[in-house]
C-alpha angles and dihedrals in degrees: 000000000000142000128233145191132144133081134301142158129267139059123300134221130213118274115242109276117270110253098234099075103045123217095288092055101039094090093051121114096249093078133081131191135232113192140158153140126267120208143156123245091278092056094252114146119254113215124202096024114154116237115188123188115195121191106224093210104042100024087231108160127197124183129192135167126233113249129234091283093051095253128134134175138175135179111221135171115271114273146091118307144187111217122201128185125197131177130171111266095014136095119258119259123206130187121185133193095037105167120204107195129209105263132173088205094043093229109196127248102224118216111173116186135210112193127208117222120245108065119151095225122131128215092268133021137169106273127206113289122249091262117183102348094128093096089057097052119104113151110287127218125228118203116169124352119012094197142354122194108245095210107049104358090229106112111161142149098037126197122185126204136171117250105218097192100051098028095234140114117255125202125197122192144167107266101214116196094237092158094056112128093215121109093184101126116282097336089127093066091048127070086042127153132203115265122211130208133170136207125206096180104060098277106311100107127027129204117212110234104178134253124327115257100244115159114215136174093254134018094232094063116126120235123197142172109358121206115199128189134171117230121177095325097319124098117220124201125194106197134183110234127191113191099234146350113289141178096224141031098251100105137099120269133179142180115257123202116220135171135208140177097203105029090241107073118046134198116207116227112177144302118281091235099218132171099293145009090253105066121133144159106045125202121187128203131168116240122225090253092058097256123117132245127202124199120195144156115266106203091185089069105047092286094289119162111256129184138210134186132223137180093207110021088252109070113053130193117199113236104179140252121344100183130008097208114105099250140144135204100038116196122189125195141156119238139151093005097306140085116242133197121193123185138168119248090167091254096088121293119313116220126208129184128206141175096201108027089246110069113052131192118199120225115231101247130049121229119244091011091131112066115246128246099232120092112266090020098072097113138066115288118255141201105350142201126199129209121192104196129207092272092057096251115137124217126198116210118193143149135237132204117238102234130121115028091358090060097049112125093015134103120281092260094058092099088071090070118098135195133202121235139177133209133171121256121227128194129201127165092347096309127113121217139171136194103215092180094058120089113264106230094199129180107146113198120212105290136239114276089268100047091209097050132081095195103061119090117263117247 
């Protein structure tokens, strides 16, 4: 990615609000705004550029990405800042002594940026850690979209994991090409990469980092639905891979095992070698005996959820069918004394409960089956992840398509766009519920060692 700061033409939009204040406090007078427009020497907008503002007194760092129109904006506390801008293929720009004054009206400090081609930056780099943000961290509130991908506006299939080294939450997601002007079948959901975002404030605000460094045999391979777990200092990803970019669904796909030490750069190991050549959407959970279990969608058998076991995350033995509903994106976690499996049958999220991780009983009503009332959330929820944090609270991450009312006034392809959301899970008498229309007062604390278990010791 690249860094930016300078001047340029055009209007500017407001930077995404800094996590520390929460929505209720963002309009208060103790915040300022840095905003601007990022462009190349011809004046063309640069999307996905990293803009980092560092407070010279507190070392507070806030990073945002420019949107599709090249704009960025961020409210920050008053103070003196260094602002850097980086974009892939461009030289780094740095502006020091940027003063954000105290202002009741929060008048913006405008820093437009013109980047010079030739920078050595890659698509993803290690960004500054979250540093000392703890003093700025009351619980935040999420109303409306949690995250939109700044490149293609097609974020889907999220998975959230704790980054031990940099003390931050990391989110990986399928980066669908929702903005692709190609009506040739389902090309737009192929040729996809894995987007990466991070949160320094417990999950309220997310900074776009770029695309995960995943080496593959050919650049047109399709990547879907990552699952990421942390095992004894090594991160493991189980990733759906389709060998090419296609116009239809009739092609092989498999689950690839990768490892990483930093959550950014991944080394492929080998395929999981499951029942068929059409297995996708892995979820991993450790069994009480120390072995591992993987749940996944087997498209060769009516998209039922199958499961396999492994002693080492490498060699897998098929065990059969877990659920017979036709669902994708299974996620398994332990909470409130039971095991839970949630999957996506495209009619909301189906919920199953188990005492042994083998026999599952479905609850009567699906979660998120009734569209929400907030803009960008007015559709059924899709393909979830769940995080049970160190306090025992459980958070459901999901995505929604942008059709219906959220597509009004836009081009016919707008419904392809998808947005990530979060809501809190509640359990009573063995039934899970959510209130997607209520504010999510989220401040996830670093999780138990198994991020989806409430019985392991916290780190």
